[in-house]
N, C-alpha and C positions, 0 to 999 in steps of 0.2 A: 632230363628228357624221359628217361625210363619210367620215372614216377608218374609223369603226366600221361605217358602211353598206357600205363597200367590203369590209370583213372579212366581213360577213354574206353578201355576194354571192359571195365567193371565200374560203372558210375555209382553203384550202390555203396562202393567202398568209402565214399565221402560222408555217408550218413549213418553208418554203423559205428559203434564204439571201437576204439583202438587203444590198446594198452601202451603206456608211455615208458615202460621199463621192462627189462627182460625177465627178472625173477619175481615171483609173487611175494607179496608181503606176508601172507599166511595162506594155508590151505585147510579145507574142511571136507571130511569124508561124507558124501551124500548118497552113497550107494552106487550101483552099476550104471553104465551108460555114458555116452558122450554127447554134450550139447556145446559145441564150440562157441556159439553166439553168447552163451552165458558163462564162458570160461570154465566149463565142466569137462574134464578129460579123465578117462579111466575111473570114473566114479568119484573124482575129487574136484571140489570147487576151489579155484585159485583166485585170490583177491588181488587185483591190479588197480593202480591209479589209471583210469582211462581219460581220454580227452574230454568226454562229456562230464565226468566227475570233476575234472579240473575246471571246466568252464562253469560248472555249478558253483564252485567255490569263488571263481573270479567274479561271477555275477553277484553273489552275495556281498563280496567285498566292495564291488563297484557301487552297489546300491547304498551301502553304509557310508562310503566316502562321499558320494555325490550329495546325499541328503545331510551329512554333517556339514558340508560346505554351504548348502542351501539354507540350513538352519541359521548359520551365522549371518546370512543376508536378510533373512526374514525377521530375526529377533529384533525387538524394539531397542533402539539405542538413541541416546540423547534426549532432547526435549522438543516440544512442538509437533506439528504435523509431519515434518520430515522424519521424525523418529519412527513413525509407523509405516513409512514407505519402504517397500521391498527394494533392495539395491541389487543391480546387476540383471542383465537380460536372461541369463540362465536361470537364476532364482525365480524371476518373474514367470518364465515358461512353466517351470515345475509347480509354482504356486497356482497358476491358472488351471493346469491339469488336475491338481488336487481339488481345487474348488469345483471343477466340473464333475469329477467323480462323486464328490460329497453331495452337492446340491442338485445335480441333474440325474444321478443314477441311484444313489443310496437313499437320500432323504425321501423321494417319492414312494419308496417301498418300505423303509424302516421307520420313517417319521421321527418321533421323539427318541427312538433308540439309535439314531444315526451316530451321534457323537460317541456312543459307547463302543460301537463296533467298527467305526471308520478306520482305526489304525490297522486292523487285520485286512480290511478291503484294500487299503492303499498298499500294504505290503505285498499282497498277492498280485495286484495289478503291475506294480513297478518291477517286481522280481521277474515276472513273465516277460514284460516289455524289454527289460535289459537283457535277459537271456536270448530273446528273439533277435534283437538288434546286434548284440555281440556275435551271434552266429553268422551274420552277414560279413563280418570283417575277416579277411583271409589271413589269419595269424600264421597258419601252417605254411602257406606259400611264401610269406615274407621271411619266416625263419629258414625255410629251405633255401631260398635264394641268397640269404645272408650267410648261411653256413656252407654253401656249396664250394667256395674257393678255399675254405680252411679245413674241411673235414670230408673224409670218405663216406661218412655215415649221415650225410646231409638229408638223404631221403627219409630218415627216421623222423625228421621234423615236419614232414609233409602233412601229417594227420593231427598235428597239434591245433588246438582250437576246435571249432564246431559249434553246433547249436545244441545247448543243453536240453531244451524242450523238444528236440528231435529224438530224445531217448524216452521210451515208454516208461521206464522205471521211475524217472523223475516226475513225469506227469501223473503216474499212479499215486505217488506220494503227495503231490499237490491235490489230487482228487480226494485222497484220504483225509487230508487236512480240512478240505471243504466239508466232507461228510461229518467229521468230528465237530466242526464248527456248527453245522446245521443241527445236529442232534444236541450238542451241548447248549447252544443258544436257545433252542426250542424248549429244553427242559428247564433252563434257568428262567426264561421269560414267562412260561405258562404253567410250570410245575410238572412233575413227572407223570402224574395221573392224567392230567389234561393232554399232555403231549402224546402219550401213548394211545389215548382214546381217539385222537385225531385220525389214526390209521384204520379205525373201524367206523365207517360212516353209519352203520346200523345201530351200534352201541351194544353193550353187554347186558343191559337190564331188561331186554325184551324176552319173548319166548325163546326157549333153548334152541328150537329148530331154526329160528331166524338168527339168533345171536351166534351160534356155533356152526350151524349148517351152512349159512351164507356169510355171516360176519367173519368167521375164522379164515376162509379162503380169501376174502377181500382184504383182511388184515395182512396176510402173507403177501398178497399181490401189491399192496401199498408199500410195504417195506422193500419188496423187490424193485418196485418202480423208483424209489428213492436211491437205492444202490445203483441201479442202471443209469439213472441221471448222472450220478457222479462218475461212473465208468465212462459214459459218453463224453463228459468234460475232458477226461484224459485222452481218449481216443481221437476226439476232434482236434485237439491241440497237436498231438503227435502226428496224425495223418497229414495235417495241413503243412506243418513245418518240414516234415520229411519230404513230402511231395514237391515242395518248391525247390529244394536243393537237388532232388533227383532230376527235375526238368532241366535245371541249369547245367548239371553235370552231363546229362545226355546230349544237350545241344552243343556243349563244348566238344564232346566226342565226335561230332560231325566233322570238325576241322581235321582230325587225324584220319578219319575214314576217307575224306576227300583227298588229303595229302598222300595217302597210300596209292591212290589212282594217278594223280598228277599234282606236281608241285604248284603249278599255276592255278589249278582248281582249288587247291588247299588255301592259297592266298585269297582267292575270290570268296570262298566260303567263310574264311576268317573274318573278313569285313562284315558280312551279314551276321555272323555269330556274335561279334562284339556289340553291334548295334542292338541285336536281339537280347543279349545278356544285360545290357544297360537298362532296357525297358523292363525286363523281368525283375531285375534287382530293385527298381523303383516300385514295381508292383509288390514285391516281397516286403519292402519297407512298409508299405501300407498294410499288408497282411499281418506284419509283426504287431502293429498297433491294434488292428482289428481283432486278432485272436486274443490278445491280452484283455481287450475290452469285453469280448464275448464271454471269456472264462469268468471274469469278474462280475459281469452283469448277471449271468445265470446263477452264480454263487449267491449273489444278493437276493435274487428272486426266490431261490430255494430256502434261504434263511427266512425271508419274509413270510413264506407260506406256513412255516411252523412256529414262528415267534409271536404271532398275533392270536390272542384268544378270541373266540367267536363273540364274546360279550363286549369286545372292544370295537367291533365294526361300526357301531352307531356313533363312535366318537373319533374315528380315525380321520374324518374329513374336517374336524374342527380346525379353525385357522386362528392362530395367535398373531394379531397385527403388529405386536411389539416383539415378537420372537425373532430369533436369528435368521430363520428362513425368510420372513417377511422383510426384514431390513435389507437383505441382499437381493430381493426381487426387483430386478431392473425394469420389469414390465410396468411398474407403478408410474414410471416417468412418461410412458406412452399411452397408458390407460388410466386417467385420473380417477375413474370410478372405483379402482381398487384401493384408493386412499380412504374410502368410506369406513373401513374397519378401524383405521387410526382415529378418525373423528369420533367414532362411537366409543373408543377406549378412553 
């Protein structure tokens, strides 16, 4: 009960990282000053395994295990049409999600480059989605209740678990991966010279006053804009996931505040809080999916803006009626006019 009373007094304790062991694995001298939130005390940084770091590893393992299982259900086995049918409801759900991300999000932006970069896009989407959803599961509360009869240190397990994407450090690393992907894909697809020239809309071949007096500040601003876009990716995901858990923790704290006044009032507030938390949890479940989609969608958009050469714009709307995209276009069945391309081919 003391653990939950502490949570009621300080709801933010559920969203900040907590170390899972007493002694640090190693320390690094970083100069003077104390920053407890970053585990810096007396000018030394101490490295601990935190609950967010643990959940990051759990998320990565969960993604690999789930898709290893799904791959066995999607893989072609046997002969005939049944060999190409995906087995199992779980595998069919993930296959549908993968299909949607590829054909409705990535292909309209990257076109013929879709299959080349879709593995990265799928990895980002499902890693964030799994991290968000695993953060809704109260691992800490379950371990605390299970260890309570057997250990005097059961309260230690109260902070196990948590939302990995509620940690700004992880989100910054995800944003850095997106930034590296944007720059790397842009250089690979258009060439270094063309890629870097995109950031100066005036060009470097004109009069020096225009090229350097106006073009250079614009060049710096364009790069700052790209960096800021990636920073916003991290901040949006961090703020949304952290805020959701803070709201739930604050509402739960109302029960203890009411119980301190009257036990009967505490029970009355408890009923309302439980119903409210159920509704908020369902809303958070939707937000978990939405934030994974937004992060992925914006990453694809940023990649698309730098991976297409200006000379390709005249061809980007060309449609191959026998291509993979056209074969999966279900609108052909409701709009026969779209079959004209096949007849011409």
